[in-house]
PAMIDO-882569 format. One line per field, with one value per residue (C-alpha): residue number from 0; x, y, z. Coordinates in Angstrom, 2 decimals. Example, Ala and Ser with C-alpha at 12.3 -4.5 7.8 and 13.67 -1.06 7.14 Angstrom:
residues 2
num = (0; 1)
X = (12.30; 13.67)
Y = (-4.50; -1.06)
Z = (7.80; 7.14)
end
This chain:
residues 351
num = (0; 1; 2; 3; 4; 5; 6; 7; 8; 9; 10; 11; 12; 13; 14; 15; 16; 17; 18; 19; 20; 21; 22; 23; 24; 25; 26; 27; 28; 29; 30; 31; 32; 33; 34; 35; 36; 37; 38; 39; 40; 41; 42; 43; 44; 45; 46; 47; 48; 49; 50; 51; 52; 53; 54; 55; 56; 57; 58; 59; 60; 61; 62; 63; 64; 65; 66; 67; 68; 69; 70; 71; 72; 73; 74; 75; 76; 77; 78; 79; 80; 81; 82; 83; 84; 85; 86; 87; 88; 89; 90; 91; 92; 93; 94; 95; 96; 97; 98; 99; 100; 101; 102; 103; 104; 105; 106; 107; 108; 109; 110; 111; 112; 113; 114; 115; 116; 117; 118; 119; 120; 121; 122; 123; 124; 125; 126; 127; 128; 129; 130; 131; 132; 133; 134; 135; 136; 137; 138; 139; 140; 141; 142; 143; 144; 145; 146; 147; 148; 149; 150; 151; 152; 153; 154; 155; 156; 157; 158; 159; 160; 161; 162; 163; 164; 165; 166; 167; 168; 169; 170; 171; 172; 173; 174; 175; 176; 177; 178; 179; 180; 181; 182; 183; 184; 185; 186; 187; 188; 189; 190; 191; 192; 193; 194; 195; 196; 197; 198; 199; 200; 201; 202; 203; 204; 205; 206; 207; 208; 209; 210; 211; 212; 213; 214; 215; 216; 217; 218; 219; 220; 221; 222; 223; 224; 225; 226; 227; 228; 229; 230; 231; 232; 233; 234; 235; 236; 237; 238; 239; 240; 241; 242; 243; 244; 245; 246; 247; 248; 249; 250; 251; 252; 253; 254; 255; 256; 257; 258; 259; 260; 261; 262; 263; 264; 265; 266; 267; 268; 269; 270; 271; 272; 273; 274; 275; 276; 277; 278; 279; 280; 281; 282; 283; 284; 285; 286; 287; 288; 289; 290; 291; 292; 293; 294; 295; 296; 297; 298; 299; 300; 301; 302; 303; 304; 305; 306; 307; 308; 309; 310; 311; 312; 313; 314; 315; 316; 317; 318; 319; 320; 321; 322; 323; 324; 325; 326; 327; 328; 329; 330; 331; 332; 333; 334; 335; 336; 337; 338; 339; 340; 341; 342; 343; 344; 345; 346; 347; 348; 349; 350)
X = (10.32; 11.06; 8.92; 8.89; 7.86; 6.77; 6.84; 7.03; 5.76; 6.71; 4.08; 5.01; 8.67; 7.63; 5.23; 7.76; 10.41; 8.51; 7.34; 10.88; 12.13; 9.56; 10.47; 14.12; 13.14; 10.56; 10.94; 14.49; 13.09; 11.78; 14.05; 12.66; 13.41; 12.42; 11.33; 11.14; 9.13; 10.47; 7.00; 8.43; 11.72; 12.80; 15.65; 13.70; 10.70; 12.54; 16.24; 16.03; 13.44; 15.54; 18.48; 16.54; 14.47; 17.45; 15.77; 18.07; 18.68; 16.08; 17.22; 15.53; 15.25; 12.95; 12.48; 8.78; 7.55; 5.73; 2.83; -0.90; -2.29; -2.87; 0.50; 2.39; 0.52; 1.03; 4.78; 5.05; 2.96; 5.22; 8.45; 7.30; 6.10; 9.60; 11.12; 8.64; 9.44; 13.16; 12.98; 10.10; 8.98; 6.63; 4.51; 4.20; 3.54; 2.00; 0.98; -1.80; -3.40; -0.88; -0.26; 2.72; 0.35; -2.06; 0.66; 2.41; -0.79; -1.97; 1.40; 1.60; -2.00; -1.60; 1.41; -0.53; 1.73; -0.19; -0.61; -0.73; -2.21; -1.39; -4.17; -6.81; -10.48; -10.14; -12.90; -13.71; -16.66; -15.57; -14.78; -13.52; -10.38; -7.76; -6.66; -10.12; -9.92; -6.43; -7.38; -10.59; -8.86; -5.86; -8.14; -9.91; -6.70; -5.18; -5.59; -4.10; -5.87; -4.28; -6.87; -5.87; -9.29; -12.52; -14.23; -11.95; -12.89; -16.58; -16.10; -14.63; -17.42; -20.02; -18.39; -18.62; -14.96; -15.93; -17.42; -14.19; -11.16; -9.13; -7.77; -8.92; -6.74; -7.42; -3.81; -3.85; -2.09; 1.63; 1.81; 1.19; 4.08; 6.24; 5.21; 6.17; 9.40; 10.75; 9.35; 12.61; 14.42; 12.27; 14.26; 13.36; 13.42; 16.40; 14.42; 15.18; 11.90; 9.41; 7.52; 6.66; 2.90; 1.88; -0.61; 0.82; -0.74; -0.23; -1.93; -1.31; -4.45; -5.36; -8.99; -7.76; -4.68; -6.21; -9.35; -8.56; -11.51; -10.73; -7.02; -7.69; -10.13; -7.60; -4.78; -7.06; -8.08; -4.48; -3.47; -6.28; -5.39; -1.71; -2.57; -5.22; -4.93; -1.47; 1.47; 0.81; 3.75; 3.32; 5.81; 4.97; 4.94; 6.75; 3.68; 1.45; 3.95; 3.94; 0.14; -0.06; 2.46; 0.68; -2.58; -0.91; -1.96; -0.18; 0.70; 1.37; 2.41; 5.69; 6.53; 9.06; 10.66; 9.39; 10.56; 11.76; 9.73; 11.65; 11.10; 7.41; 7.20; 8.75; 6.25; 3.36; 4.56; 5.06; 2.01; -1.23; -3.42; -3.07; -4.82; -4.46; -5.92; -3.65; -5.01; -1.86; -1.43; -4.95; -3.86; -0.46; -2.16; -4.17; -1.05; 0.40; -2.84; -3.58; -6.98; -7.19; -9.13; -9.39; -9.75; -11.56; -15.17; -14.66; -12.13; -11.06; -10.56; -14.20; -13.55; -11.58; -14.61; -16.87; -14.84; -14.46; -10.72; -11.11; -13.42; -14.17; -14.67; -14.11; -12.56; -14.81; -12.70; -15.18; -15.66; -11.90; -11.26; -14.10; -13.07; -9.48; -10.65; -12.70; -9.95; -6.83; -4.79; -7.41; -5.93; -7.34; -6.66; -5.31; -7.47; -5.61; -7.97; -5.07; -3.52; -1.27; 1.96; 1.73; 0.56; 3.94; 4.60; 1.19; 1.86; 5.25; 3.70; 0.88; 3.29)
Y = (9.87; 6.40; 5.53; 2.01; 1.82; -1.59; -2.26; -5.31; -4.66; -2.48; 0.27; 0.60; 1.22; 4.18; 5.59; 5.16; 6.91; 10.20; 10.11; 9.31; 12.22; 14.50; 13.27; 14.14; 17.53; 18.60; 16.41; 16.02; 14.84; 11.56; 8.52; 6.17; 2.43; 0.49; -3.15; -4.93; -8.13; -9.56; -9.94; -8.81; -10.67; -10.77; -8.29; -6.65; -6.27; -5.12; -4.27; -2.13; 0.13; 0.84; 1.74; 3.93; 5.73; 6.40; 4.74; 3.76; 0.03; -1.51; -1.68; -5.07; -7.44; -10.46; -13.18; -14.01; -14.25; -17.47; -19.55; -19.05; -15.73; -16.91; -18.62; -15.60; -13.16; -15.35; -15.65; -11.89; -11.24; -13.38; -11.93; -8.31; -8.77; -9.84; -6.79; -4.44; -5.86; -5.39; -1.87; -0.45; 2.17; 5.01; 4.46; 2.11; 3.38; 1.10; 1.65; 0.35; -3.08; -5.92; -8.84; -6.86; -3.98; -6.19; -8.08; -4.88; -3.22; -6.27; -6.86; -3.23; -3.08; -6.21; -4.56; -1.30; 0.62; 3.33; 2.66; 5.22; 3.98; 5.69; 5.18; 4.73; 4.61; 3.05; 0.57; -1.55; -3.13; -6.54; -8.81; -11.51; -9.40; -10.12; -6.50; -5.36; -7.50; -6.16; -2.50; -2.82; -4.57; -2.22; 0.81; -0.75; -1.04; 2.31; 5.59; 7.94; 7.53; 9.28; 9.44; 10.13; 11.41; 12.92; 9.65; 7.77; 10.17; 9.61; 5.84; 6.02; 8.29; 5.93; 3.13; 5.13; 6.14; 9.73; 8.41; 6.66; 8.17; 8.31; 11.10; 11.17; 13.32; 14.11; 14.52; 13.58; 10.76; 10.16; 8.49; 11.87; 13.22; 10.42; 11.12; 14.76; 14.08; 11.36; 12.36; 13.89; 10.60; 8.57; 6.19; 3.82; 0.10; -1.83; -3.24; -2.01; -2.92; -0.72; 1.12; 4.80; 4.35; 1.55; 0.41; -0.18; -3.11; -4.71; -7.84; -9.26; -9.29; -12.70; -12.21; -12.34; -14.52; -17.27; -17.53; -19.46; -17.95; -14.35; -14.76; -16.32; -13.52; -10.84; -12.53; -12.92; -9.26; -8.06; -10.32; -8.92; -5.32; -6.02; -7.49; -5.01; -1.74; -0.96; -2.85; -3.89; -3.62; -5.81; -5.75; -9.15; -10.12; -13.48; -15.04; -14.01; -15.40; -18.78; -18.95; -18.01; -20.73; -23.24; -22.58; -22.95; -19.50; -18.02; -14.43; -12.50; -9.08; -7.39; -8.92; -7.20; -8.38; -6.43; -2.83; -0.31; 2.74; 5.09; 2.74; 2.55; 6.34; 6.36; 3.77; 5.77; 9.00; 7.47; 5.21; 6.00; 4.08; 2.28; -1.05; -2.56; -4.43; -2.54; 0.07; 2.16; 2.13; 3.50; 6.64; 6.79; 6.83; 9.84; 11.61; 11.33; 12.42; 9.03; 7.35; 4.03; 0.83; -1.18; -4.94; -5.48; -5.42; -2.64; 0.02; 1.80; 4.98; 5.71; 9.41; 8.55; 6.74; 9.64; 12.15; 9.82; 9.21; 5.50; 2.87; -0.37; -3.35; -6.52; -9.47; -9.75; -9.83; -7.88; -5.18; -4.85; -4.45; -1.98; 0.16; 0.22; 1.35; 4.17; 5.39; 4.94; 8.18; 10.05; 12.53; 13.30; 16.26; 16.15; 18.55; 17.98; 15.31; 13.85; 16.73; 18.32; 16.76; 17.87; 14.61; 13.49; 16.89; 16.78; 13.26; 14.27; 17.21; 15.11; 12.41)
Z = (23.54; 22.19; 19.17; 17.73; 14.07; 12.79; 9.05; 6.82; 3.29; 0.33; 0.76; 4.43; 3.58; 1.45; 4.06; 6.84; 4.75; 4.55; 8.18; 9.40; 7.28; 8.93; 12.41; 11.78; 10.39; 12.98; 16.07; 17.33; 20.68; 19.22; 19.02; 16.37; 16.41; 13.28; 13.27; 9.90; 10.26; 7.00; 5.46; 2.12; 2.08; -1.57; -2.13; -4.93; -2.64; 0.48; 0.48; -2.65; -1.03; 2.04; -0.19; -2.60; -0.01; 2.26; 5.23; 8.05; 8.16; 10.50; 14.10; 14.39; 11.42; 11.59; 9.02; 9.13; 5.57; 4.82; 6.04; 6.44; 7.63; 11.19; 11.40; 10.09; 12.29; 15.35; 14.79; 14.34; 17.44; 19.60; 18.23; 18.36; 21.94; 22.99; 21.31; 22.93; 26.37; 25.69; 24.21; 26.30; 23.75; 24.75; 21.63; 18.65; 15.12; 12.48; 8.86; 6.68; 6.80; 6.58; 8.93; 10.26; 11.09; 12.99; 14.88; 15.92; 17.11; 19.07; 20.72; 21.84; 23.04; 25.17; 26.83; 27.33; 24.95; 23.01; 19.29; 16.47; 13.17; 9.88; 7.28; 9.93; 8.99; 5.55; 4.77; 1.72; 3.60; 2.33; 5.27; 2.90; 2.46; 5.15; 4.85; 5.97; 9.10; 9.82; 9.52; 11.56; 14.47; 14.34; 14.62; 17.60; 19.64; 18.58; 20.45; 17.85; 14.51; 11.52; 8.74; 5.12; 3.97; 5.19; 4.23; 6.62; 9.43; 8.67; 8.74; 12.23; 13.46; 12.00; 14.00; 17.22; 17.60; 18.39; 21.63; 22.66; 24.42; 21.21; 19.04; 15.39; 13.14; 9.47; 8.33; 4.64; 2.84; 3.34; -0.09; -1.69; 0.39; -1.01; -4.60; -4.18; -2.28; -4.57; -7.99; -9.16; -8.48; -10.87; -13.06; -15.87; -15.04; -16.38; -19.27; -22.78; -24.49; -22.66; -25.43; -25.45; -24.87; -22.53; -19.90; -16.43; -14.56; -11.15; -9.76; -6.31; -4.12; -2.74; -3.74; -7.36; -7.26; -5.10; -7.24; -10.46; -12.37; -11.39; -12.11; -15.53; -16.40; -15.49; -17.43; -20.47; -20.32; -20.05; -22.95; -25.10; -24.33; -25.00; -28.40; -29.54; -27.59; -26.21; -24.68; -21.09; -18.67; -15.60; -12.67; -11.22; -7.54; -7.04; -5.42; -8.33; -10.84; -9.08; -9.08; -12.77; -13.59; -11.36; -13.15; -16.55; -17.76; -20.76; -19.90; -23.13; -21.82; -20.90; -17.52; -15.24; -12.05; -9.00; -9.31; -6.75; -5.85; -8.14; -11.08; -10.19; -10.18; -13.67; -14.90; -13.45; -15.03; -18.49; -18.66; -20.50; -18.06; -14.72; -14.05; -10.60; -7.65; -5.24; -2.86; -2.95; -6.72; -7.15; -5.33; -6.99; -10.38; -9.18; -7.88; -11.39; -13.09; -14.65; -14.87; -13.04; -13.69; -10.48; -10.86; -7.57; -6.40; -3.84; -2.96; 0.22; -1.81; -2.64; -3.19; -6.34; -7.73; -6.74; -8.76; -11.77; -11.44; -10.72; -12.24; -10.36; -12.69; -10.64; -12.46; -15.51; -18.69; -20.82; -18.19; -17.70; -21.43; -22.03; -19.03; -20.26; -23.69; -22.14; -19.87; -22.01; -22.13; -20.07; -17.60; -14.15; -11.91; -8.37; -6.37; -3.09; -1.79; 0.14; 2.03; -0.57; 0.71; 4.35; 5.96; 7.31; 8.90; 10.60; 11.87; 13.27; 15.08; 16.57; 17.75)
end
């Protein structure tokens, strides 16, 4: 069987790493071809992950990483279509909710190539998020739907997928597999001034970075916490840095260049609190038993809110600060919501 995996962004590199590892371990009859669209093109955002995670260099490397959402997706769609015609895979595998995910799924579906979607069924129910559009459309054109949670399965059933000729599989979350597999390789970032007790923050979602009021509120809240509660360590996405500079905001926290996955694991393990607008980081905080404050209005990972591991605060400065005060140094327990580290094996077996 020839399997074409399409990835383009940091979280997908990590997910693909553990699934590729499982394919090699359990399925010697599958030949995997990896396409990297180039969506994350900075060496710190892309190359470093392939090296650290021991992923084979992509068989096909594109360079599509700028432009508006429609422009980027269209360019990827056209280029991926050509590669699919050339390679003639038996199945396409996509991850998550990025433009690379949508382009890969659409290109395959139009060529009548079956699509498997890892992280199927996630919903924030906010159609203003481009990620929500991407995941909904990707699910609609996929026939093998790998769900990370029972909530994701329920979402698909509520949308009528159980009446379609598709296969819905509750496999667990491959990011938990990654946390378990790579935990022992955690390493401190190359920055000498990270204090012993700190708050780890990440900010990159367009709903925050493209809204001047929301971005200013988040920066102000992080500055206040850094000054009055605990040092805030912020690995900063290049796009977010540019928008902060463009807006003239004065960021008074410990800013790091984008870090590799092993450095991120170290930061998660050593932090006292995680604050983020990332979907993946919400779960990673949980995997490392840390409370999370999510600076968004909704989350795909509603089960974390239900059990009290995650608090949703939007982009209001006062709410962000008060939630951080409540949750600082609070530990949460991983009760195997996400499959206990067996998701990638289950995916390999189903493929």
